[in-house]
Z-matrix of the N, CA and C atoms (Angstrom, degrees):
N
C 1 1.445
C 2 1.526 1 107.59
N 3 1.326 2 115.89 1 137.94
C 4 1.461 3 120.34 2 -174.61
C 5 1.527 4 109.87 3 -132.90
N 6 1.345 5 116.08 4 131.35
C 7 1.452 6 122.35 5 175.27
C 8 1.524 7 106.89 6 -132.21
N 9 1.312 8 116.99 7 129.08
C 10 1.463 9 119.67 8 -179.90
C 11 1.518 10 110.37 9 -94.97
N 12 1.345 11 115.77 10 143.64
C 13 1.464 12 122.52 11 178.76
C 14 1.523 13 107.40 12 -97.61
N 15 1.315 14 115.97 13 122.45
C 16 1.463 15 120.54 14 -179.56
C 17 1.525 16 109.90 15 -108.77
N 18 1.309 17 117.41 16 134.84
C 19 1.468 18 123.94 17 177.14
C 20 1.525 19 112.44 18 54.83
N 21 1.326 20 117.03 19 37.65
C 22 1.472 21 122.77 20 -179.77
C 23 1.531 22 112.79 21 54.99
N 24 1.302 23 117.50 22 27.63
C 25 1.457 24 121.77 23 179.72
C 26 1.535 25 108.67 24 -95.00
N 27 1.331 26 114.47 25 86.97
C 28 1.461 27 120.89 26 -176.38
C 29 1.523 28 110.91 27 -72.02
N 30 1.330 29 116.50 28 -34.30
C 31 1.470 30 119.58 29 -179.08
C 32 1.523 31 111.24 30 -61.05
N 33 1.317 32 116.31 31 -42.90
C 34 1.465 33 119.89 32 179.53
C 35 1.530 34 110.75 33 -66.25
N 36 1.327 35 116.71 34 -39.32
C 37 1.460 36 120.25 35 178.75
C 38 1.525 37 110.95 36 -66.31
N 39 1.336 38 116.40 37 -38.36
C 40 1.464 39 120.69 38 178.41
C 41 1.525 40 110.78 39 -64.53
N 42 1.329 41 116.28 40 -40.76
C 43 1.466 42 120.37 41 177.59
C 44 1.520 43 110.51 42 -61.69
N 45 1.332 44 115.80 43 -42.99
C 46 1.463 45 120.17 44 179.62
C 47 1.528 46 110.74 45 -64.12
N 48 1.338 47 116.17 46 -40.68
C 49 1.468 48 120.41 47 178.60
C 50 1.520 49 111.12 48 -63.03
N 51 1.321 50 116.79 49 -45.48
C 52 1.467 51 120.58 50 179.31
C 53 1.524 52 111.14 51 -61.36
N 54 1.333 53 116.19 52 -39.68
C 55 1.459 54 120.35 53 179.50
C 56 1.530 55 110.90 54 -64.03
N 57 1.348 56 116.12 55 -42.98
C 58 1.461 57 120.38 56 178.46
C 59 1.526 58 110.84 57 -63.68
N 60 1.336 59 116.00 58 -43.10
C 61 1.462 60 120.16 59 -179.85
C 62 1.524 61 110.78 60 -64.07
N 63 1.327 62 116.64 61 -38.52
C 64 1.461 63 121.28 62 178.60
C 65 1.535 64 109.97 63 -63.12
N 66 1.339 65 116.25 64 -45.34
C 67 1.459 66 120.51 65 -179.64
C 68 1.513 67 111.92 66 -63.62
N 69 1.322 68 117.06 67 -37.52
C 70 1.462 69 121.92 68 -179.11
C 71 1.529 70 112.36 69 -75.50
N 72 1.337 71 117.39 70 -17.26
C 73 1.454 72 121.08 71 -179.50
C 74 1.513 73 113.53 72 84.07
N 75 1.323 74 117.27 73 21.84
C 76 1.462 75 120.72 74 -177.79
C 77 1.521 76 111.12 75 -70.14
N 78 1.340 77 117.51 76 -40.47
C 79 1.463 78 120.17 77 -179.91
C 80 1.529 79 110.75 78 -61.88
N 81 1.317 80 115.28 79 -41.35
C 82 1.471 81 119.99 80 179.37
C 83 1.527 82 110.53 81 -64.12
N 84 1.324 83 115.06 82 -42.47
C 85 1.467 84 120.88 83 179.03
C 86 1.529 85 111.15 84 -62.51
N 87 1.330 86 116.46 85 -42.10
C 88 1.468 87 120.38 86 179.02
C 89 1.526 88 110.48 87 -63.01
N 90 1.314 89 116.03 88 -41.11
C 91 1.461 90 120.26 89 -179.77
C 92 1.532 91 110.48 90 -63.59
N 93 1.328 92 116.88 91 -41.57
C 94 1.463 93 120.64 92 -179.61
C 95 1.524 94 111.78 93 -67.81
N 96 1.326 95 117.15 94 -34.96
C 97 1.464 96 120.92 95 -176.78
C 98 1.517 97 113.43 96 -86.17
N 99 1.325 98 117.57 97 -1.60
C 100 1.461 99 121.23 98 -178.52
C 101 1.530 100 111.05 99 -60.42
N 102 1.322 101 116.81 100 -35.32
C 103 1.461 102 120.17 101 178.49
C 104 1.526 103 108.72 102 -137.48
N 105 1.333 104 116.15 103 162.23
C 106 1.458 105 121.01 104 -178.13
C 107 1.522 106 110.36 105 -69.15
N 108 1.315 107 115.37 106 139.31
C 109 1.456 108 121.65 107 177.73
C 110 1.523 109 108.23 108 -120.44
N 111 1.319 110 115.69 109 121.95
C 112 1.453 111 119.54 110 -179.73
C 113 1.523 112 109.82 111 -62.88
N 114 1.338 113 116.85 112 148.71
C 115 1.471 114 119.87 113 -179.73
C 116 1.533 115 113.24 114 -56.18
N 117 1.322 116 117.28 115 -37.31
C 118 1.463 117 119.15 116 179.80
C 119 1.530 118 110.62 117 -68.10
N 120 1.347 119 117.83 118 -37.29
C 121 1.469 120 121.20 119 177.30
C 122 1.524 121 110.22 120 -67.03
N 123 1.331 122 115.77 121 -37.84
C 124 1.463 123 120.68 122 179.71
C 125 1.527 124 110.31 123 -63.80
N 126 1.329 125 116.23 124 -44.82
C 127 1.468 126 120.03 125 178.95
C 128 1.525 127 110.71 126 -61.99
N 129 1.331 128 116.54 127 -43.13
C 130 1.465 129 120.09 128 -179.50
C 131 1.526 130 110.57 129 -64.02
N 132 1.331 131 117.24 130 -42.22
C 133 1.464 132 121.31 131 179.70
C 134 1.522 133 110.86 132 -64.47
N 135 1.324 134 116.66 133 -44.68
C 136 1.460 135 120.13 134 -179.50
C 137 1.526 136 111.42 135 -65.37
N 138 1.339 137 116.96 136 -37.63
C 139 1.465 138 120.24 137 178.08
C 140 1.527 139 110.55 138 -66.13
N 141 1.339 140 116.77 139 -41.53
C 142 1.466 141 120.80 140 178.51
C 143 1.532 142 110.54 141 -64.05
N 144 1.332 143 116.47 142 -39.78
C 145 1.467 144 119.90 143 177.86
C 146 1.523 145 111.01 144 -63.53
N 147 1.316 146 116.63 145 -40.50
C 148 1.460 147 120.82 146 179.53
C 149 1.530 148 110.32 147 -64.22
N 150 1.332 149 116.84 148 -41.00
C 151 1.463 150 120.69 149 178.87
C 152 1.522 151 110.00 150 -63.43
N 153 1.348 152 116.47 151 -42.93
C 154 1.462 153 120.56 152 178.65
C 155 1.531 154 111.41 153 -61.40
N 156 1.333 155 115.75 154 -44.04
C 157 1.468 156 119.29 155 179.02
C 158 1.519 157 111.23 156 -62.12
N 159 1.335 158 116.87 157 -41.64
C 160 1.463 159 121.39 158 -178.91
C 161 1.526 160 111.13 159 -65.39
N 162 1.344 161 116.67 160 -43.72
C 163 1.468 162 119.95 161 179.45
C 164 1.527 163 111.08 162 -64.44
N 165 1.337 164 116.20 163 -37.76
C 166 1.460 165 120.34 164 177.68
C 167 1.522 166 109.75 165 -63.85
N 168 1.338 167 116.90 166 -41.78
C 169 1.460 168 121.25 167 177.84
C 170 1.526 169 110.87 168 -61.30
N 171 1.339 170 116.52 169 -42.64
C 172 1.469 171 120.07 170 178.66
C 173 1.524 172 111.32 171 -63.23
N 174 1.341 173 116.74 172 -41.29
C 175 1.468 174 120.14 173 178.76
C 176 1.523 175 110.32 174 -61.65
N 177 1.329 176 116.67 175 -43.54
C 178 1.461 177 120.09 176 179.91
C 179 1.524 178 111.02 177 -65.11
N 180 1.330 179 117.71 178 -38.92
C 181 1.466 180 121.39 179 178.70
C 182 1.520 181 110.71 180 -63.05
N 183 1.351 182 116.19 181 -43.35
C 184 1.462 183 119.85 182 -179.93
C 185 1.527 184 110.76 183 -62.37
N 186 1.332 185 116.85 184 -41.83
C 187 1.468 186 119.60 185 178.70
C 188 1.525 187 111.08 186 -63.45
N 189 1.317 188 115.99 187 -42.19
C 190 1.454 189 121.07 188 -177.90
C 191 1.526 190 111.06 189 -65.64
N 192 1.338 191 116.61 190 -38.64
C 193 1.450 192 120.53 191 -177.24
C 194 1.529 193 112.37 192 -84.42
N 195 1.329 194 117.32 193 -11.53
C 196 1.454 195 121.19 194 174.35
C 197 1.514 196 114.80 195 86.44
N 198 1.317 197 118.28 196 30.98
C 199 1.473 198 120.33 197 178.22
C 200 1.493 199 111.14 198 -88.66
């Protein structure tokens, strides 16, 4: 990942870096890897995330179709 510093403005470059890291999901990955997660917990978490994504998709479809 590369961020250029313009006019010695480190704060702006840091903001850009944080934004890129957020978009890439690096912060989330770091949080998950902070401690060991058992395989069964990982499967349960991933299944719950999939259910959440699916329900969100259904909500968006209903809004789009006007129900």
